[in-house]
C-alpha positions as CSV (number, residue, x, y, z in Angstrom):
1,M,83.9,35.2,-25.6
2,I,83.2,35.4,-21.9
3,G,82.3,38.9,-20.8
4,F,84.0,40.5,-17.8
5,W,80.8,40.2,-15.7
6,A,79.8,36.7,-16.9
7,P,79.4,34.2,-14.1
8,A,82.4,32.0,-13.6
9,P,81.8,28.3,-14.4
10,R,81.2,25.6,-11.8
11,L,83.9,23.0,-11.2
12,I,83.5,19.6,-9.7
13,D,86.5,17.9,-8.2
14,D,87.6,15.7,-5.3
15,A,87.4,17.3,-1.9
16,A,90.6,18.4,-0.3
17,P,91.3,18.4,3.5
18,E,90.9,22.2,3.5
19,D,87.3,21.8,2.1
20,L,86.1,19.9,5.3
21,P,85.1,23.1,7.3
22,H,83.0,24.2,4.3
23,I,81.5,20.8,3.8
24,A,80.6,20.7,7.5
25,E,79.0,24.2,7.2
26,I,77.0,23.1,4.2
27,H,75.9,19.9,5.9
28,R,74.9,21.9,9.1
29,A,72.8,24.3,6.9
30,S,71.1,21.3,5.1
31,F,70.3,18.7,7.8
32,T,69.2,18.5,11.4
33,Q,71.9,15.9,12.2
34,E,75.2,17.8,12.1
35,W,78.5,16.2,11.0
36,T,81.6,17.9,12.4
37,V,84.9,18.3,10.6
38,D,86.4,15.5,12.7
39,E,83.5,13.2,11.9
40,L,83.8,14.0,8.2
41,A,87.6,13.4,8.3
42,A,87.1,10.0,10.0
43,L,84.5,9.0,7.4
44,L,86.7,10.0,4.5
45,S,89.6,8.0,6.0
46,Q,87.6,4.8,5.6
47,P,88.4,2.6,2.6
48,G,86.2,3.3,-0.5
49,V,84.8,6.6,0.8
50,T,85.3,9.7,-1.3
51,A,83.8,13.2,-1.5
52,L,83.2,15.4,-4.5
53,V,82.7,19.1,-4.2
54,V,81.3,21.6,-6.6
55,R,82.8,25.1,-6.7
56,R,81.8,28.2,-8.4
57,A,85.0,29.1,-10.0
58,S,86.2,32.6,-9.2
59,W,88.2,34.9,-11.3
60,W,89.9,36.4,-8.3
61,T,90.0,34.0,-5.4
62,S,90.3,30.4,-4.5
63,P,86.8,28.9,-5.0
64,R,85.1,27.4,-1.9
65,P,82.6,24.5,-2.2
66,I,79.0,25.4,-2.6
67,G,77.9,21.7,-2.6
68,F,79.2,18.2,-1.9
69,L,78.5,14.5,-2.3
70,L,79.9,11.7,-0.2
71,L,80.0,8.2,-1.5
72,R,81.2,4.7,-0.6
73,V,82.3,2.0,-3.0
74,A,82.6,-1.7,-2.2
75,A,83.4,-4.1,-5.0
76,D,81.0,-3.3,-7.9
77,E,78.4,-1.4,-5.7
78,A,78.3,2.1,-4.4
79,E,76.2,4.1,-2.0
80,I,75.7,7.8,-2.1
81,L,75.9,8.7,1.6
82,T,74.7,12.3,1.3
83,V,74.4,15.2,-1.1
84,A,74.0,18.8,0.1
85,V,74.1,22.2,-1.5
86,H,74.4,25.4,0.4
87,P,71.0,27.0,0.7
88,S,72.0,30.1,-1.2
89,N,72.9,27.9,-4.2
90,R,69.9,25.6,-4.4
91,R,67.6,25.3,-7.4
92,G,70.4,25.9,-9.9
93,G,71.3,22.4,-10.9
94,V,74.2,22.0,-8.4
95,G,72.9,18.9,-6.8
96,R,72.0,17.3,-10.1
97,S,75.5,18.1,-11.4
98,L,77.1,16.4,-8.4
99,V,75.1,13.2,-8.7
100,A,75.6,13.0,-12.5
101,E,79.3,13.4,-12.1
102,A,79.4,10.8,-9.4
103,L,77.5,8.4,-11.7
104,R,79.9,9.1,-14.6
105,R,82.9,8.4,-12.4
106,L,81.4,5.2,-10.9
107,Y,80.5,4.0,-14.4
108,A,84.1,4.6,-15.5
109,D,85.3,2.6,-12.5
110,R,82.9,-0.2,-13.6
111,V,80.6,0.1,-10.6
112,A,77.4,-1.8,-11.6
113,T,74.9,-0.5,-9.0
114,V,74.4,2.6,-6.9
115,F,72.1,2.9,-3.9
116,L,71.0,5.8,-1.8
117,E,68.4,6.7,0.8
118,V,66.3,9.8,0.5
119,A,63.6,11.3,2.7
120,A,60.1,10.5,1.2
121,D,59.1,14.1,1.4
122,N,62.2,15.5,-0.3
123,E,60.5,16.1,-3.7
124,A,63.4,18.1,-5.2
125,A,65.9,15.3,-4.5
126,L,63.5,12.6,-5.7
127,A,63.0,14.4,-9.0
128,I,66.7,14.6,-9.5
129,Y,67.3,10.9,-8.7
130,R,64.4,9.8,-10.9
131,R,65.7,11.9,-13.9
132,L,69.1,10.3,-13.4
133,G,67.7,6.7,-13.6
134,F,67.2,5.8,-9.9
135,T,64.1,3.7,-9.0
136,M,62.6,2.9,-5.6
137,V,63.5,-0.5,-4.3
138,G,62.5,-0.3,-0.7
139,E,61.5,1.8,2.3
140,R,62.9,2.4,5.8
141,P,60.3,3.6,8.2
142,A,61.4,6.2,10.9
143,Y,64.9,6.3,9.3
144,Y,65.3,10.0,9.6
145,S,64.7,11.9,12.9
146,G,62.3,14.9,12.9
147,T,58.7,15.4,12.3
148,G,58.6,16.1,8.6
149,A,55.6,15.3,6.4
150,G,57.2,11.9,5.6
151,G,57.4,10.9,9.2
152,G,61.1,10.0,8.8
153,L,60.4,7.6,6.0
154,A,63.4,6.9,3.8
155,L,63.0,5.6,0.3
156,V,65.8,3.2,-0.8
157,M,66.7,3.9,-4.5
158,R,68.8,2.1,-6.9
159,C,70.5,2.9,-10.2
160,D,72.0,0.2,-12.5
161,L,75.0,1.6,-14.4
162,G,75.8,-1.6,-16.4
């Protein structure tokens, strides 16, 4: 039995148009390169591009996203474009849950391979991706702007689902 003060479960579902302002807010809080609501809407209107959101279900109100994942599918390959979790909800498994759910859906859709780029100095993300079966297949020097410890180096990672 769930107690009255027990935390509500998290839900992962497809993003809805009303989620875009929240997605933009999470992105702004997570990255130096901001994506506006209009840019996100344009991206999501492209063929094969979808967004998943994770919500903390609420017993009293409509749950708003606390994290999101954007991906693009073409034929039997997919690319995770970005994953972000609101800073107040990090280190609780939200990002891992999003990536795992995306991989489950892609597998069910018979996608064979998933790619992504991740900053070389983003140890938290690297740990998640490695645990979920991604391996490094390349590097992109100066891919990210900024002066982080990785010098903007992006690691290209791949996960075979087949």
